[in-house]
N, C-alpha and C positions, 0 to 999 in steps of 0.2 A: 380722724381729724378732718374738718372741712377744708375745702380748697382755700377759702378766705383766710383761715388761721395759718395754713401752710405759707401763704403769701406774706402774712404779717410777720411770721417768724423769720422767713428768709430776708425780708426787707430790713427787719430790726438787726439781724446779724450783719448784713452788708453795710448798714449805716454805722454800726459799731466799729467795723473794720476800717471805715473811712474817718473815724473820729467824730462823726456827726451825732446829734441827739436823735434818739429813737423815740417815737411817740408811744406813750402808754395808753392802753385802752382800759377804762374802768369797767367794773362789773356791769354798770348800766349800758355802756357802749357795746360790750360783748352780748348782752341780752338783746339789745336793739338790733345788732347785726344778725342775730338768729331769728329775727322777726317775732320775738317774745314767745317762742314756742313753749317754753317752760310754763307759761301762765295760761295757755289756751284751755278752755273748758272749765276754768276755775273762777270762783267769785273772789276777787282780789281786794285786800286791804293794803294800805301803804303808810308806813311810818317814815317821814322824811322832813326836810326843811330846805331853805334856799340853797344849801350846798349840794343838794341832789340835782346835778345838772350834767348835761353832756358837754362835749367840747365846744359846741356852738352856744352854750349857756341856756339851752332849752331845759326847763324843769322836768324832773322825773314825773311829777304829778300830772303835768300837761301831756307829756309823751304817752304815758299809760292811758290817760283818759281819751286821747285821740286815736290810739291804736285800735283798729277795727276788730281785732281778735282778742282784745283784753277787756274783761268785764270788771272795771274798777268800781267798787261799791262803797268803800269807806276810807277815811283818812284818820291818821292818829298823829297828834301834835306833841312833840317833845318841848323842852325848854326853848323859848323864843317863838314857838309856833311853826306851823307848816310853811307859811310864807314869810316868816321872820318879822311879824308885826307885834311881838310881845318882848318887852325889854328884859334884861338880865335879872333873874330871880323872880320876876313877876309870874303870878299864876296865869295859866292859859285856860280859857273857858271853852266848854263845848259850844260848837257853833255850826254854821254851814259855810262851806268854802264859796267865796264870792264868784269865782270863775267857773267852777264845775257844778256847783249846787250840791255837792256831796256832803254828807255829815262828817264833821270833824270832832273826834273824841279826844279830849285833853288827857295827856299823861304827865302833866306838870301842874298839878294843883293838889286837891285833896286825894285824888286818885292818881297813882303812878303806875300801877299794874293793871292792864286791861281786864275788865270784868267779863263775865260770861255774856252779859247783854251786849257789850261793845263788840264782841266777836261773833255774835249771832248773825248768820247769813254770810259768813266769810269762810272760805276754805283755806286761804293762804294769805299771810301778811308779808309784804316785801319791805325790807329795811334798806334805805339808801341815804346815808348821812356821812359827810366827811368829818372824821374825828381828828384829834391832835395827839393821840398816843399817850395820854396821861390819865391816871386812874380817877382823879377828882372831877374830870369833865363828865357831865351828867348823861351824855348821849349813850355811853356804853351801859350805864345803869338802866336806862329806858329799854335798851335792846335786851338786856338780861331778863328784865321783868316781863317783857313781851314773850321771850322764849319760855319763861316759867308758866305764864298763862296759856301759851300754846300747848305745852305739855299736858296741862290740866284739862283743857277743853278739846283736845284732839285736832289742833290746827297745825298747819305747816308754816315754817318760817323760811324765807329766802333772803339772804344777805347779798347785796350787790357790793362787791368789795372795792375799796379805794386805798390809795397809798397812805402809809403812816408818815406824816411830815417829819417826825423825829428819826425816820429810818427804821430798819428792822433789826438793828444790832445793839442799840442802847437798852440796857436794863439797869434800873437804879431804884434803890429804896427797899424797905422791908415790906413783907406782905401784911395785910390787915389782921389784927389780933381779935380774938373773941371779945365781944363787948363793945367793939368800935366799928362794927359794920353800919353803914348808913348810905344815903343816896349819893354821897361823894366818896364813899369807900365801900362799894357794893360787894366786891369779891376779894378773895385771898390771893391777890396778885400784887406785884411791886408797883410803886408809884409811877415809874416809867417801865412799860412792859414789853416793848420791842416787837409788837405783833400788829398786823393789819386787823381791821375790825372782823373780817371773815375768819382769820386765824384765831382771834380771841374768842369769837362765838363758838368755834369748834372746840377749843380748849374747855370753855365753860360747860359745853354740852357733854363732851366725852369724859371729863374729869368729874362730872356730876356735881358741879359747884352750885347748881340751881335746885338740887333735890330730885328732879326728874328730868329725863332727856326729852326733847321735842324732836319732831321730824325737821331736820335742818338741811338746807341746801345753800352752798356758797357759790355764787357766780364769780369765778376768779377773774382777775385782771390779766391782760396780756402785756408783756414787755416790762413789768416792774421787777426791780432787783432790790435786795435787802439793803445795799449800801447806797441806794439812789437818793439824792436830794430832791425835794419836790420840784425845784426849778428845772431839774433835768427831765421831768416827766412830759413836758409840753402841755400840761393841763392848766386850765385857768384856776386861780385861787378865788374862791368866794368866801367872804368873812364868815367864820364858823359861829361867831357870836359878836356882839357889839365891840368887845375889847380884844378881839383877835382879827383885826382888819387885814393883816399881812401874814405871810408865812413866817417872817421874822418874829412876829408876836407869838405864834404857836411854839416856836423853838424856845423863846424866852419864858414862856408860861411855867414850865417845871423848874426854872431857875429862880423864880421869885414868888410863885403863887402860894406856897405854904406860908412864908413870912407875911404875905399880903393879908393873911387872916388876923394879924396883929394890928390893931387899929392905930398904933402909935407911929407906924411907918408908911410912907408913900412908896409904891412900886411903879409909879408912872401911869396907873389907871386914872383917867380923868385928864391926862396930858397927851401929847402926841406920840409918846414912846411907851405904850403899855407893856408892863412886865420887864422892861429893860433897865429900870432905874431903882435905886434905893436912896431915900432921902427923908429928911425931917427938918423942921424949922430950927432945931438946935444943933445941927451938924455943921462942921467946917468941911467943906467939900475937898479942899486940898489935903487936909490931914487924913481923911478917910481914904481918898484915892491913893496917897502915898503908902499908907499902911497896908492896903490890899495888894498893891503892886509889889510890895516887898515880900509878900508870901510866895510869889512866882507860881501861882496856881496854873495847872496845865490848861492850855487852850484859851485863856481869857486875859484881857487887859482892862483896866479901869481908867476912866477919865473923870475929872470933876465936872459937875453940872449944877446950874442954878435955874429954877423954874417955878412957876405958879400953876398948880393944877386948875383947870378951867371948871371942873366940877368934881363930885365925889369927895374923897378924903382930903382935907386941907384946902378946899376950894378957895382960890384967891389969895392964899398966903404963900410967902416966899419960902421955898424949900431948897436945901442944899444937900448934895450927896454925890453919887457916882452913876455914870452910865456904864453898863457892862458891854464890852465888845468881844465877841467870839472870834478868835483869830485862828483856831484850829479845832474844828468841830469834832474830829475824830478823837481828840485827846481830852476835851472838856468833860468833867463830871457835872452835868447840868444842875441836879438837885442840891449838890453840896455847896455851890456858890453862896446861896443864901445863908447857910450856917456860918461860913467864914465872914460874911458881912456882919452878922450878929456878933460874932466873936470880936471883930475889930471895933465895932461900935461900943461894946462893953469895955474894951481896953481904954478907949478914948473918953468914954462918958459912963463911968461905973454907977453913977446915980440915976441914969436913964434906962431903966429896965423895961424893954418893950412889952414883956409879958405882964407886967403890973400896970403900965401906963394905959393899956387897952382894956383892962378890967377882966372879970371872970369870963364873960361871954367870948372875949377875944381869944383866950388861950384854950377854951373848950373847942372853939372852931379849929384852932391849930391842931389839937389832938385828933379831932375828927378827920381832918384832911390827912394827917400823918398815919391814921389807922392805928394809933397807939398813944398812950400817955407816957411811955417810956422814953421817947425821943426828948420830950420836954424835960422830964425829970433828970435824965442823964446829962443833958446839955446845960441846964441852968445851975448845976452844981458849981461849975467854974467858968461857964460860957466858953468852953473850948471844944472845937469839933472833934478833936482826938478822943474825947470822952464818950462820944456817941457814934464814932466812926464804925466800930465793929458791929454795933446793933444795926446801923443804917445799911451796912453791906452784907449782913448775915444770910440773906435769902437769895442774893443775886445769882450765884452759880447754880444752886439747885433749881431755881426757876428757869434759867437758861436751858438746863438739861431737860426739864419737863416740857417746856414750850417748844423745843426743837422738833418734837414729835408732830407738832401741828403746823409746821411751816408749810405753806403752799407755794413758796417761791424760793 
């Protein structure tokens, strides 16, 4: 162990003893402190976006490009683009980076898996993106497809690890079933998987979820712990996508994102509280709030809210519903909240079926994000979470046991 890291560990311990916050070093910062030795003598590609930053908000792409001993030759763009100039869901085009002049190959358009031509002249591809710990977020799909291509074409992948904002302990939801794998359900993992990106990449590689193993190196963080909240890391939060502007949005995402596929409901996207709301034009806010609070769900409280989305679903129309307040993060089952909302909405408004109001495309998207059609089929028999609870939780403990082998922290 280098003298630098010995000092970091000692300082972290002493700060912890004093009750002070210890700063976490991301994989990027660890790589930078080593003067990028891992990349010397190699032609380097980089898959990143605006969340790839150091503590001073310097972008990974600019740091690697300026490093005298790093030969950065190509960039790869996930959803939203390398510099964040593509909107949610929009295709990203091949282009040249305006600041470095490097070629940028799109991995969010017709091509999602790097081709042999894209990787020609590259020895190693570095991945540095802040994720949110949820299966349907497309960055981990891009990483997995990069690893798959690297295995096929004999390239190395280096993952610069970053914190999971949901922490490293929460695991929720069933694994994806055969016939339901997609870009938003790329791997047989739970909806909330409780791993850092580096840990997940290692699991994918070692468990052969990609078909072939690539040469993978994870540059570990220093100072991160599994029960750590993002606010405790001392790291800056850069919006991971347009509708995840704050850490609170990332935490709320698995709480409402699946139901958000149903066009009949607003979940706050297009308003100031994305993923923290459940509302519709036909809802009585007080009635829904009272019904949900009467359930005494662990870790959450609900309050009535009225708002008009500025854009997206229901733009300019008055919506009434609830805002979810997390009062005990350790106790809340994030993904289950949305099913209880659907349950109570059905009890109050049995003639307003969100699965039918949104049309066929709506519930197909719901199935795709769930990774199964069984969730919808079981739940919509009576609109009771108890009917789907066993299915929703069936893979949690087995995945905990499997994934523990790949913990790096």
